N, CA and C of each residue as an Amber inpcrd file, in Angstrom:
protein
   678
  97.7190000 101.8900000 107.9790000  96.4590000 102.3450000 107.8870000
  96.1410000 102.8470000 106.6010000  94.9030000 102.8370000 106.0760000
  94.4490000 103.3620000 104.8010000  94.0320000 104.8030000 105.0550000
  94.3730000 105.6050000 103.9650000  93.9340000 106.9560000 103.9660000
  92.4560000 107.1370000 104.0700000  91.6660000 106.2150000 103.1760000
  90.3830000 106.1330000 103.2190000  89.7790000 105.5150000 104.3970000
  88.6670000 105.9880000 104.9110000  88.1650000 105.4310000 106.0840000
  87.6820000 103.9180000 105.9600000  87.8100000 103.0900000 106.8680000
  87.2580000 101.7700000 106.8270000  85.7940000 101.8010000 106.9160000
  85.0380000 101.1370000 106.2370000  83.4320000 101.2030000 106.2130000
  82.8100000 100.4280000 107.4910000  83.5070000 100.3520000 108.4730000
  82.9250000  99.7800000 109.7900000  83.3890000 100.6220000 110.8810000
  82.6000000 100.5080000 111.9470000  83.0530000 101.3370000 113.1860000
  82.1350000 102.4490000 113.5320000  82.2590000 102.8920000 114.6670000
  81.4100000 103.9410000 115.2330000  81.2440000 105.2610000 114.4360000
  82.4850000 105.6190000 113.7760000  82.4780000 106.9590000 113.1860000
  82.5270000 106.9960000 111.7890000  82.1000000 105.9990000 111.0100000
  82.1610000 105.8360000 109.7270000  81.4080000 106.9520000 108.8840000
  80.1760000 107.3120000 109.3050000  79.4690000 108.2630000 108.8010000
  80.1240000 109.6020000 108.7380000  80.6750000 109.9350000 109.9150000
  81.2890000 111.2470000 110.0960000  82.6510000 111.2470000 109.2820000
  83.3210000 110.1080000 109.2000000  84.6300000 110.0620000 108.4080000
  84.2670000 110.3770000 106.9370000  83.4180000 109.5000000 106.5430000
  83.0010000 109.6720000 105.0880000  82.5840000 111.1330000 104.7840000
  81.9910000 111.8350000 105.4940000  81.5480000 113.1770000 105.2980000
  82.8000000 114.2240000 105.2420000  83.7590000 113.8360000 106.0830000
  84.9750000 114.6360000 106.1560000  86.0430000 114.2800000 105.2430000
  85.9070000 113.0990000 104.4560000  87.0180000 112.4870000 103.8470000
  87.5520000 113.3870000 102.7240000  86.8460000 113.9520000 101.8530000
  87.3400000 114.6970000 100.7810000  88.1380000 115.9540000 101.3210000
  87.7160000 116.4980000 102.4080000  88.4370000 117.5700000 103.0490000
  89.9510000 117.1950000 103.6890000  89.6480000 116.0440000 104.2870000
  90.9080000 115.3600000 104.9360000  91.8310000 114.9280000 103.9050000
  91.5070000 114.2810000 102.7810000  92.5720000 113.9000000 101.8340000
  93.2050000 115.1770000 101.2070000  92.4390000 116.2150000 100.9330000
  93.0960000 117.3010000 100.3000000  94.0780000 117.9630000 101.2270000
  93.7700000 117.9710000 102.5580000  94.5810000 118.6020000 103.5140000
  95.7890000 117.7390000 103.6660000  95.6440000 116.4110000 103.6560000
  96.6370000 115.4680000 103.8960000  97.7250000 115.5780000 102.6640000
  97.2560000 115.7150000 101.4440000  98.0420000 115.8280000 100.3570000
  98.8890000 117.1640000 100.2980000  98.2960000 118.1540000 101.0120000
  99.1230000 119.2890000 100.9690000 100.4620000 119.2740000 101.8060000
 100.5160000 118.1130000 102.4920000 101.7050000 117.7900000 103.2610000
 102.6520000 116.9260000 102.5060000 102.5330000 116.7210000 101.1940000
 103.2520000 115.9270000 100.2700000 104.5750000 116.6890000  99.9410000
 105.6800000 115.8940000 100.1390000 106.9660000 116.5260000  99.7110000
 107.3710000 116.2230000  98.3460000 107.4770000 114.8810000  98.1660000
 107.8750000 114.4670000  96.6770000 107.5020000 113.0140000  96.6600000
 107.7150000 112.4590000  95.5600000 107.4650000 110.8970000  95.2630000
 108.9390000 110.2640000  95.1360000 108.8450000 108.9640000  95.3860000
 110.1910000 108.2500000  95.2150000 109.8340000 106.8720000  94.7210000
 110.6890000 106.3930000  93.8680000 110.4940000 105.0710000  93.2250000
 111.2210000 104.0750000  93.9530000 110.6410000 103.0470000  94.2810000
 111.2950000 101.7420000  94.9540000 111.2410000 100.5710000  94.1460000
 112.3030000  99.8910000  94.1950000 112.5090000  98.5000000  93.5000000
 112.0730000  97.3880000  94.4270000 111.6160000  96.2640000  93.6630000
 111.1920000  95.1220000  94.5930000 112.4610000  94.7800000  95.5260000
 111.9250000  94.5090000  96.8390000 113.0460000  94.1810000  97.7790000
 113.6180000  95.3530000  98.4940000 113.3470000  96.4840000  98.0650000
 113.9760000  97.8160000  98.8460000 113.2000000  98.0940000 100.0390000
 113.9350000  98.4590000 101.0610000 113.1740000  98.7990000 102.2590000
 112.7350000 100.2460000 102.2230000 111.4120000 100.4430000 102.6570000
 110.7610000 101.8730000 102.8440000 111.0180000 102.3660000 104.0760000
 110.8210000 101.4850000 105.0940000 111.0230000 101.9230000 106.3980000
 111.7850000 100.7470000 107.1200000 112.7510000 101.1780000 107.9960000
 113.7140000 100.1100000 108.4720000 113.5380000 100.2250000 110.0460000
 113.3760000  98.8850000 110.5350000 113.3020000  98.8120000 112.0240000
 114.3980000  99.4370000 112.8220000 114.0230000 100.2790000 113.7440000
 115.0530000 101.0350000 114.4810000 115.4350000 102.3460000 113.9750000
 115.1280000 102.7490000 112.8050000 115.4450000 104.0410000 112.3780000
 114.4040000 105.1250000 112.8610000 115.0140000 106.2860000 113.0570000
 113.9820000 107.4260000 113.2360000 113.0720000 107.6720000 112.1820000
 111.8250000 108.0210000 112.3230000 110.8030000 108.1310000 111.4080000
 110.7100000 109.5990000 111.1740000 111.1190000 110.1840000 109.9430000
 111.0960000 111.6020000 109.7010000 109.9170000 111.8340000 108.6910000
 109.4920000 110.8390000 108.0460000 108.4590000 111.0760000 107.1080000
 107.3120000 110.0000000 107.0290000 106.1790000 110.2910000 106.6750000
 105.2010000 109.3710000 106.4190000 105.2850000 108.9350000 104.8590000
 104.8780000 107.6020000 104.5490000 104.9600000 107.0910000 103.2570000
 103.5630000 106.5060000 102.7970000 103.1500000 106.9350000 101.7540000
 101.7850000 106.7670000 101.2510000 101.9700000 105.8880000  99.8590000
 101.5510000 104.7630000  99.9210000 101.4380000 103.7260000  98.8040000
 100.1750000 103.5740000  98.2920000  99.8800000 104.0680000  97.1480000
  98.5540000 104.1600000  96.5550000  98.1240000 102.7370000  96.0370000
  99.1560000 102.2060000  95.1980000  98.9430000 100.9200000  94.5270000
 100.2660000 100.1330000  94.7560000 100.0740000  98.7530000  94.9400000
 101.2250000  97.8730000  95.0220000 101.3710000  97.0640000  96.2150000
 102.3100000  96.1370000  96.2310000 102.3330000  95.1690000  97.3990000
 103.5990000  95.6230000  98.1630000 103.2110000  95.5870000  99.5240000
 104.4960000  95.7170000 100.5390000 104.3230000  94.6900000 101.6470000
 105.5160000  94.2940000 102.2530000 105.2850000  93.3600000 103.4970000
 105.9950000  93.9110000 104.5410000 105.7620000  93.4020000 105.7050000
 106.1230000  93.9210000 107.0400000 106.7400000  92.7570000 107.9520000
 107.8790000  93.1660000 108.3050000 108.4110000  91.9880000 109.2670000
 109.1900000  92.8470000 110.4250000 109.5640000  91.9610000 111.3070000
 110.4140000  92.3600000 112.4240000 111.2070000  91.2680000 112.8280000
 112.5770000  91.6500000 113.2430000 113.5240000  90.7780000 113.5980000
 114.3160000  90.8850000 114.9030000 114.7350000  89.8410000 115.4810000
 115.3110000  89.8880000 116.8290000 116.6850000  89.8170000 116.6120000
 117.4670000  90.0670000 117.7610000 118.9450000  90.2260000 117.8080000
 119.6020000  88.7490000 117.4670000 118.7330000  87.8240000 117.8960000
 119.2620000  86.3650000 117.5740000 119.0740000  85.9150000 116.0220000
 118.4210000  86.8100000 115.3010000 118.4120000  86.5830000 113.9080000
 117.0210000  85.9870000 113.3550000 116.1520000  85.7380000 114.5790000
 114.8680000  85.2140000 114.1760000 114.0020000  86.4270000 113.5690000
 113.0630000  86.0080000 112.6920000 112.1860000  87.0730000 111.9770000
 110.8130000  86.6420000 112.0920000 109.8210000  87.7080000 112.3770000
 108.4920000  87.2950000 112.1630000 107.8880000  88.2440000 111.0460000
 107.2440000  87.5670000 110.2040000 106.5950000  88.3100000 109.0030000
 105.1730000  88.5090000 109.3160000 104.6980000  89.6660000 109.1940000
 103.2780000  89.9330000 109.5120000 102.4170000  89.5760000 108.2470000
 103.0220000  89.7640000 107.0130000 102.3670000  89.3990000 105.8350000
 102.5800000  90.4850000 104.8370000 101.8350000  90.2770000 103.8170000
 101.8030000  91.3110000 102.6270000 100.4410000  92.1240000 102.7000000
 100.5980000  93.2050000 102.2570000  99.5120000  94.1420000 102.1780000
  99.3020000  94.5810000 100.5770000  98.2220000  94.3790000  99.9940000
  97.8510000  94.9200000  98.7240000  97.3820000  96.3710000  98.8360000
  98.2200000  97.2250000  98.6920000  98.0090000  98.6650000  99.0190000
  96.8210000  99.4130000  98.2950000  96.0760000 100.1870000  98.9020000
  95.0800000 101.0410000  98.4810000  95.1310000 102.2420000  99.1810000
  96.1730000 103.0920000  98.8840000  96.3600000 104.2960000  99.6970000
  96.6260000 104.0780000 101.2200000  97.6040000 103.2210000 101.2980000
  98.0690000 102.9380000 102.6430000  99.1570000 103.7110000 103.1270000
  99.1890000 104.2190000 104.4540000  99.9640000 105.0330000 105.0700000
 100.8660000 104.3400000 105.9170000 102.2090000 104.5200000 105.8400000
 103.1010000 103.7960000 106.8430000 104.1070000 104.8630000 107.6470000
 104.2150000 104.5660000 108.8230000 104.9610000 105.5460000 109.8800000
 103.9850000 106.1510000 110.6850000 102.6300000 105.8680000 110.5440000
 101.5640000 106.6760000 111.1540000 101.6420000 106.2660000 112.7730000
 101.9910000 105.0150000 113.2320000 102.2310000 104.6110000 114.5430000
 103.1770000 105.6200000 115.2430000 104.3070000 105.8320000 114.5320000
 105.4920000 106.5260000 115.0300000 105.2520000 108.0680000 115.0000000
 104.2390000 108.4520000 114.2740000 103.8410000 109.8230000 114.1900000
 103.2270000 110.2870000 115.6870000 102.5380000 109.2910000 116.1750000
 101.9210000 109.5470000 117.4780000 102.9860000 109.2120000 118.7140000
 103.6890000 108.1850000 118.5010000 104.5760000 107.6350000 119.6160000
 105.9210000 108.3260000 119.8510000 106.2580000 108.9080000 118.6580000
 107.5980000 109.6610000 118.4260000 108.6920000 108.6350000 118.9260000
 108.6070000 107.3570000 118.4250000 109.6360000 106.2790000 118.8000000
 110.3260000 105.8230000 117.4000000 111.3760000 105.0430000 117.5350000
 112.0040000 104.7430000 116.3170000 110.9750000 103.6400000 115.6400000
 111.2130000 103.3590000 114.2960000 110.3240000 102.5860000 113.5210000
 110.3140000 101.1530000 114.0590000 109.1640000 100.5910000 114.2060000
 108.9790000  99.1980000 114.8890000 109.1680000  98.0020000 113.9060000
 108.5530000  98.2290000 112.6260000 108.5690000  97.3340000 111.6550000
 109.4690000  97.5930000 110.4070000 110.0780000  96.6410000 109.7360000
 110.5330000  96.8840000 108.5380000 109.3010000  96.8420000 107.4850000
 109.3450000  97.7540000 106.5560000 108.3030000  97.6580000 105.4800000
 108.9850000  97.6560000 104.3030000 108.7270000  96.6820000 103.3280000
 109.6450000  96.2840000 102.3530000 108.6090000  96.3530000 101.0330000
 109.1160000  96.8690000  99.9200000 108.4770000  96.7770000  98.7520000
 108.5860000  95.4420000  98.1730000 107.4720000  94.8120000  97.7810000
 107.3900000  93.5140000  97.1740000 107.3370000  93.4920000  95.7210000
 107.1120000  94.6010000  95.1510000 107.2370000  94.8670000  93.6160000
 107.6110000  96.3360000  93.4810000 107.7210000  96.8030000  92.1190000
 108.1900000  98.1310000  91.8070000 106.9450000  99.1280000  92.3540000
 107.4400000 100.1160000  93.0250000 106.3050000 101.0510000  93.6470000
 106.8760000 102.4790000  93.4340000 105.7520000 103.3330000  93.2260000
 105.8670000 104.7970000  93.2930000 105.2210000 105.2680000  94.6540000
 106.0400000 105.7260000  95.6030000 105.5800000 106.0810000  96.9670000
 105.6380000 107.5590000  97.2320000 104.5140000 108.1890000  97.8150000
 104.5540000 109.5370000  98.1350000 105.0630000 109.7360000  99.5000000
 106.1000000 110.6900000  99.5450000 106.6520000 110.9230000 100.7590000
 106.0110000 112.0970000 101.3240000 105.5430000 112.0550000 102.6210000
 104.6130000 113.0230000 103.2210000 105.4950000 113.5430000 104.5410000
 105.3920000 114.8360000 104.6050000 106.1770000 115.5440000 105.7880000
 105.3210000 115.2070000 106.9910000 106.1330000 114.5620000 107.9230000
 105.5910000 114.2230000 109.3150000 105.1720000 115.4570000 110.0250000
 106.0630000 116.4210000 110.0720000 105.8070000 117.6870000 110.9250000
 104.5720000 118.3110000 110.4510000 104.5050000 118.3520000 109.0840000
 103.1850000 119.0940000 108.5220000 101.9810000 118.3110000 109.0250000
 101.9210000 116.9790000 108.9940000 100.7150000 116.3220000 109.3420000
 100.5130000 116.4900000 110.8910000 101.6340000 116.4330000 111.6560000
 101.3030000 116.6630000 113.1630000 100.7230000 118.0400000 113.3480000
 101.2650000 119.1100000 112.4890000 100.5660000 120.4980000 112.6920000
  99.1060000 120.3970000 112.1160000  98.9330000 119.7550000 111.1570000
  97.4840000 119.6410000 110.5850000  96.6070000 119.0410000 111.6550000
  96.8560000 117.9940000 112.2170000  95.9270000 117.3390000 113.1450000
  95.8300000 118.2270000 114.4950000  96.8400000 118.8900000 114.6750000
  96.7850000 119.7900000 116.0860000  95.7660000 120.9130000 115.8310000
  95.8160000 121.5030000 114.7090000  94.9450000 122.4530000 114.2770000
  93.4820000 122.0370000 113.7670000  93.6330000 120.8770000 113.2960000
  92.1810000 120.2020000 112.8660000  92.0380000 118.9100000 113.5740000
  91.6790000 118.9820000 115.0230000  91.6970000 117.7010000 115.6810000
  90.5980000 116.7220000 115.3600000  89.6350000 117.1490000 114.6310000
  88.6610000 116.0670000 114.0310000  89.3020000 115.2430000 113.1010000
  90.2500000 115.6030000 112.3280000  91.0680000 114.7560000 111.5350000
  91.6860000 113.5560000 112.2530000  91.9680000 113.6050000 113.6910000
  92.5050000 112.5570000 114.2730000  91.8340000 111.3230000 114.3900000
  90.3900000 111.4560000 114.0450000  89.3750000 110.3930000 114.0380000
  89.8010000 109.4640000 112.8970000  90.3470000 109.9950000 111.7330000
  90.8670000 108.9950000 110.6340000  91.9330000 108.1880000 111.2230000
  92.8220000 108.7130000 111.9420000  93.9150000 107.8680000 112.5160000
  93.4980000 106.9610000 113.6100000  92.7040000 107.2890000 114.5220000
  92.2800000 106.6350000 115.6240000  91.4580000 105.4560000 115.1630000
  90.4790000 105.7770000 114.3010000  89.5830000 104.6810000 113.8020000
  90.2860000 103.4550000 112.9180000  91.4250000 103.8410000 112.0400000
  91.9590000 103.0710000 111.3240000  93.0610000 102.3300000 112.1510000
  93.7490000 103.0480000 113.0620000  94.7060000 102.2180000 113.9590000
  93.8940000 101.2680000 114.8810000  92.7370000 101.5560000 115.3090000
  92.0180000 100.6080000 116.1100000  91.6860000  99.3740000 115.4630000
  91.1420000  99.4880000 114.1690000  91.0770000  98.2790000 113.1530000
  92.2730000  97.5140000 113.1110000  93.3910000  98.2010000 112.6430000
  94.5790000  97.4480000 112.4130000  95.1530000  96.8540000 113.6010000
  94.9870000  97.4590000 114.8710000  95.4350000  96.9970000 116.0600000
  94.6790000  95.5790000 116.4240000  93.4280000  95.6610000 116.1250000
  92.7030000  94.4780000 116.4730000  93.0050000  93.2760000 115.5630000
  93.1050000  93.4560000 114.2510000  93.5380000  92.5820000 113.2690000
  94.9160000  91.9920000 113.6080000  95.8270000  92.8010000 113.9850000
  97.1790000  92.3980000 114.3110000  97.1820000  91.5280000 115.5850000
  96.4320000  92.0100000 116.5050000  96.4180000  91.2900000 117.7740000
  95.7720000  89.8740000 117.7110000  94.7880000  89.7390000 116.7700000
  94.1890000  88.4900000 116.5680000  95.2720000  87.5310000 116.0230000
  96.1830000  87.9640000 115.1770000  97.1860000  87.1500000 114.6150000
  98.0900000  86.8440000 115.6890000  98.5110000  87.7230000 116.5110000
  99.6080000  87.5580000 117.5020000  98.9480000  86.4790000 118.5280000
  97.7100000  86.6970000 118.8870000  97.1240000  85.7790000 119.8790000
  97.0120000  84.3990000 119.5070000  96.6690000  84.1660000 118.1850000
  96.5510000  82.8450000 117.6110000  97.7560000  82.2140000 117.4910000
  98.8560000  82.9420000 117.0250000 100.0610000  82.4710000 116.9880000
 100.6560000  81.9230000 118.3520000 100.4670000  82.6740000 119.3850000
 100.9050000  82.3150000 120.5950000 100.1440000  81.2930000 121.2830000
  98.7230000  81.0820000 121.1830000  97.9820000  80.1680000 121.9320000
  97.6320000  78.8770000 121.2760000  97.9420000  78.8720000 119.9070000
  97.6640000  77.5430000 119.2510000  98.8970000  76.9220000 118.5670000
  98.7880000  75.6420000 118.3930000  99.9980000  74.9670000 117.6880000
  99.9990000  75.4160000 116.0830000 101.0850000  75.0080000 115.4610000
 101.3030000  75.5430000 114.1850000 100.2660000  74.9520000 113.2920000
 100.0150000  73.6290000 113.4120000  99.0660000  72.9270000 112.4370000
  97.6940000  73.7490000 112.4610000  97.3820000  74.0820000 113.5760000
  96.0340000  74.7700000 113.7460000  96.1360000  76.1730000 113.1730000
  97.2250000  76.9390000 113.3080000  97.1920000  78.2400000 112.7570000
  97.2960000  78.2310000 111.2540000  97.8570000  77.1560000 110.6560000
  97.9780000  77.1780000 109.2450000  96.5900000  76.8090000 108.6870000
  95.7930000  75.7840000 109.3460000  94.5070000  75.5250000 108.9580000
  93.5270000  76.6480000 109.1860000  93.7730000  77.3420000 110.2060000
  92.8210000  78.5080000 110.4720000  93.0660000  79.6030000 109.4970000
  94.4660000  79.7580000 109.1040000  94.6400000  80.8090000 108.0400000
  94.0250000  80.4230000 106.8850000  94.2370000  79.2190000 106.4290000
  93.6490000  78.9110000 105.1100000  91.9740000  78.8940000 105.0960000
  91.4720000  78.6100000 106.2680000  90.1140000  78.7230000 106.2750000
  89.6090000  80.1550000 106.0750000  90.3520000  81.1090000 106.7290000
  89.8230000  82.4120000 106.7220000  90.1760000  83.0860000 105.1770000
  91.1610000  82.5280000 104.5770000  91.6200000  82.9800000 103.2170000
  90.6020000  82.4950000 102.2110000  90.0790000  81.3010000 102.5750000
  88.8770000  80.7880000 101.7550000  87.6130000  81.6580000 101.7830000
  87.3770000  82.3650000 103.0140000  86.2420000  83.0350000 103.0970000
  86.5120000  84.6000000 102.8570000  87.7430000  84.8340000 102.4380000
  88.0060000  86.1660000 102.0520000  88.0240000  87.1240000 103.2790000
  88.4820000  86.6510000 104.4270000  88.2660000  87.5760000 105.6730000
  89.6390000  87.9440000 106.1360000  90.6440000  88.0940000 105.2050000
  91.9250000  88.5350000 105.6590000  92.2860000  89.7870000 104.8500000
  93.1740000  90.4710000 105.5620000  93.6520000  91.8620000 104.9320000
  95.1650000  91.4880000 104.5100000  95.9330000  90.8390000 105.3120000
  97.2520000  90.6320000 105.0140000  97.3710000  89.2770000 104.1640000
  98.0780000  89.3610000 103.1380000  98.3510000  88.2960000 102.1670000
  99.4930000  87.3740000 102.5890000  99.4290000  86.1660000 102.0400000
 100.4250000  85.1040000 102.4210000 101.5820000  85.2900000 101.4050000
 102.6410000  84.4390000 101.5490000 103.9130000  84.3730000 100.8220000
 104.0230000  83.1890000  99.8650000 104.7240000  83.1850000  98.7690000
 104.7230000  82.0770000  97.9170000 106.1110000  81.2420000  98.2290000
 106.8610000  81.7140000  99.2540000 108.0820000  81.0560000  99.7320000
 107.8770000  80.3760000 101.1030000 108.2870000  79.0090000 101.2340000
 108.1850000  78.3920000 102.4870000 108.8330000  79.1180000 103.6290000
 109.9750000  79.6650000 103.2620000 110.7560000  80.3230000 104.2970000
 109.9830000  81.5590000 105.0230000 109.5400000  82.3740000 104.1160000
 108.6450000  83.4630000 104.4270000 107.4440000  83.1700000 105.2520000
 106.7610000  82.0270000 104.7430000 105.5310000  81.5410000 105.2670000
 105.8420000  80.9950000 106.7470000 106.9090000  80.3730000 106.8830000
 107.3580000  79.9430000 108.2430000 107.5760000  81.1300000 109.2600000
 108.2190000  82.1690000 108.6930000 108.4300000  83.4230000 109.5430000
 107.0580000  83.9650000 109.7970000 106.0570000  83.8540000 108.8880000
 104.7200000  84.5040000 109.1050000 104.0140000  83.8470000 110.2060000
 104.2850000  82.5050000 110.4510000 103.8270000  81.6590000 111.6610000
 104.6380000  81.5360000 112.6800000 105.7220000  82.3050000 112.7190000
 106.5630000  82.5120000 113.8920000 107.4230000  81.2430000 114.2760000
 107.7880000  80.5120000 113.1100000 108.4040000  79.1660000 113.3790000
 109.5640000  79.0500000 112.2600000 110.3020000  77.7910000 112.2590000
 111.3000000  77.5780000 111.4960000 110.6640000  76.8060000 110.1200000
 111.6100000  76.9050000 109.1280000 111.0670000  76.1420000 107.8920000
 110.7940000  74.6970000 108.1660000 111.6840000  74.0780000 108.9110000
 111.5100000  72.6250000 109.1570000 110.2770000  72.3420000 109.8450000
 109.8280000  73.1280000 110.8320000 108.6000000  72.9190000 111.5740000
 107.3870000  73.2100000 110.7670000 107.5830000  74.2350000 109.9590000
 106.4510000  74.7700000 108.9710000 106.1500000  73.5330000 108.0300000
 107.2710000  72.9760000 107.4160000 107.0440000  71.9450000 106.4670000
 106.4540000  70.7630000 107.0450000 106.8670000  70.4200000 108.3310000
 106.2330000  69.1570000 109.0120000 104.8550000  69.4110000 109.3490000
 104.3830000  70.5740000 109.6680000 102.9190000  70.9390000 110.0030000
 102.1660000  70.8690000 108.7660000 102.6180000  71.3450000 107.6370000
 101.9120000  71.2250000 106.3680000 101.7790000  69.7490000 105.9140000
 102.8370000  68.8930000 106.0790000 102.7830000  67.4620000 105.7790000
 101.6250000  66.7550000 106.6630000 101.5460000  67.2760000 107.9550000
 100.6660000  66.7190000 108.7710000  99.2210000  66.9220000 108.4130000
  99.0170000  68.0860000 107.8910000  97.6170000  68.3560000 107.2600000
  97.4560000  67.7610000 105.8750000  98.4110000  67.5290000 105.2270000
  98.2480000  66.7930000 104.0130000  97.8910000  65.2660000 104.1900000
  98.7740000  64.7390000 105.3110000  98.4380000  63.3700000 105.6670000
  96.9580000  63.1690000 106.1550000  96.4880000  64.2090000 106.7780000
  94.9990000  63.9940000 107.2000000  94.0340000  64.1690000 106.1080000
  94.4800000  64.5580000 104.9670000  93.5990000  64.7570000 103.8370000
  92.9120000  66.0420000 103.6700000  93.2830000  66.9700000 104.4450000
  92.6890000  68.3310000 104.6170000  93.2760000  69.2360000 103.3930000
  94.3960000  69.1150000 103.1590000  95.0010000  70.1050000 102.0510000
  95.8360000  69.2830000 101.0750000  96.2220000  69.8110000 100.0110000
  97.2520000  69.3200000  99.1670000  98.0880000  70.4130000  98.7210000
  99.2400000  69.9100000  98.1520000 100.5440000  70.9260000  97.7990000
 100.7320000  70.4860000  96.3720000 100.6620000  71.4030000  95.3470000
 101.0120000  71.1370000  94.0500000 101.8490000  72.2100000  93.5580000
 103.0750000  71.9460000  92.9380000 103.8630000  72.9440000  92.4230000
 103.9490000  74.1290000  93.5920000 104.2290000  73.6640000  94.6490000
 104.4090000  74.7610000  95.7340000 103.1780000  75.4770000  96.2600000
 102.0930000  75.2730000  95.6590000 100.8970000  75.9530000  96.0020000
  99.8160000  75.0280000  96.8990000  99.5960000  75.5740000  98.0330000
  98.6950000  74.8550000  99.0630000  97.1920000  75.1170000  98.6360000
  96.5280000  74.0730000  98.5290000  94.9440000  74.1970000  98.4540000
  94.3090000  73.3850000  99.3050000  93.1440000  73.7640000  99.6650000
  92.1050000  73.0310000 100.5310000  91.4720000  71.8200000  99.6540000
  91.5810000  70.7620000 100.2830000  90.9070000  69.4760000  99.6950000
  89.3350000  69.3960000 100.1950000  89.3110000  69.5630000 101.3070000
  87.8700000  69.3720000 101.9690000  87.6170000  70.3140000 102.9220000
  86.8760000  71.3730000 102.6170000  86.6420000  72.5920000 103.4430000
  86.0160000  72.2770000 104.6370000  85.0490000  71.2520000 104.4930000
  84.1690000  70.9350000 105.8420000  85.0440000  70.0540000 106.8050000
  85.9370000  69.3550000 106.3650000  86.8580000  68.5320000 107.3000000
  87.9460000  69.5380000 107.7960000  88.2980000  70.4550000 106.9980000
  89.3310000  71.4530000 107.6400000  88.5300000  72.2960000 108.7510000
  87.2910000  72.7130000 108.3940000  86.6390000  73.4280000 109.4860000
  86.4470000  72.4750000 110.7960000  86.2340000  71.3110000 110.6050000
  85.7880000  70.4330000 111.7760000  87.1390000  70.2780000 112.5220000
  88.3180000  70.2360000 111.7210000  89.6240000  70.1250000 112.4300000
  89.8600000  71.3340000 113.3780000  89.5980000  72.5570000 112.8550000
  89.8430000  73.7700000 113.4690000  88.8370000  73.8810000 114.7390000
  87.6350000  73.5920000 114.5430000  86.6660000  73.5600000 115.7130000
  87.0400000  72.6680000 116.8180000  87.5810000  71.3840000 116.5060000
  87.9100000  70.3920000 117.3060000  89.0430000  70.7500000 118.1450000
  90.0430000  71.5710000 117.5000000  91.2970000  71.9210000 118.2710000
  91.1150000  73.2700000 119.0760000  89.9430000  73.9810000 118.8830000
  89.9300000  75.3140000 119.4390000  89.6180000  75.1230000 120.8000000
């Protein structure tokens, strides 16, 4: 979730009015800052969550893995005061996702207990968490639903179409292996689906970069499959 309120939703006006006070109170829970190298894990799946982590600027990715070794990549986030560990703040469960620094980052470490005490004594501040988590939940559920209900070629086309319209929060990867994991499949299946879209004249791949050849034809393909 972002520290700053999303500018959509029922409580936006209230959150904007409270934001300066909430931000100052939240930063009073700050313990220290820590530097992370690219590829270093900020939060690890299965670990107890003892702190919240605030990334003001920089890219992080989120993934989850199964015992059989399969991995699902949710995607990259270009952070703008994003908080991680907030779900576990409320659920008091082990960390669900691996959160990985994709570049060198300075991260603010926040005392989880102090934040819990803060929202207990200032319950109006829970609106920041509830509103942000509702937005993030809906975005994530859209991703899971489309991955589950549609074939891989549709999902790749749909993802490209939404990126063309700048309607996505989570970024893609420049490596085929990670992109395959983002679509919940193997590298072999992912490459075969990309080739199918290339053969249809919908996309092109140059120096590893995928681009849309015909946006109208891509949109027609999506709606025909939907």
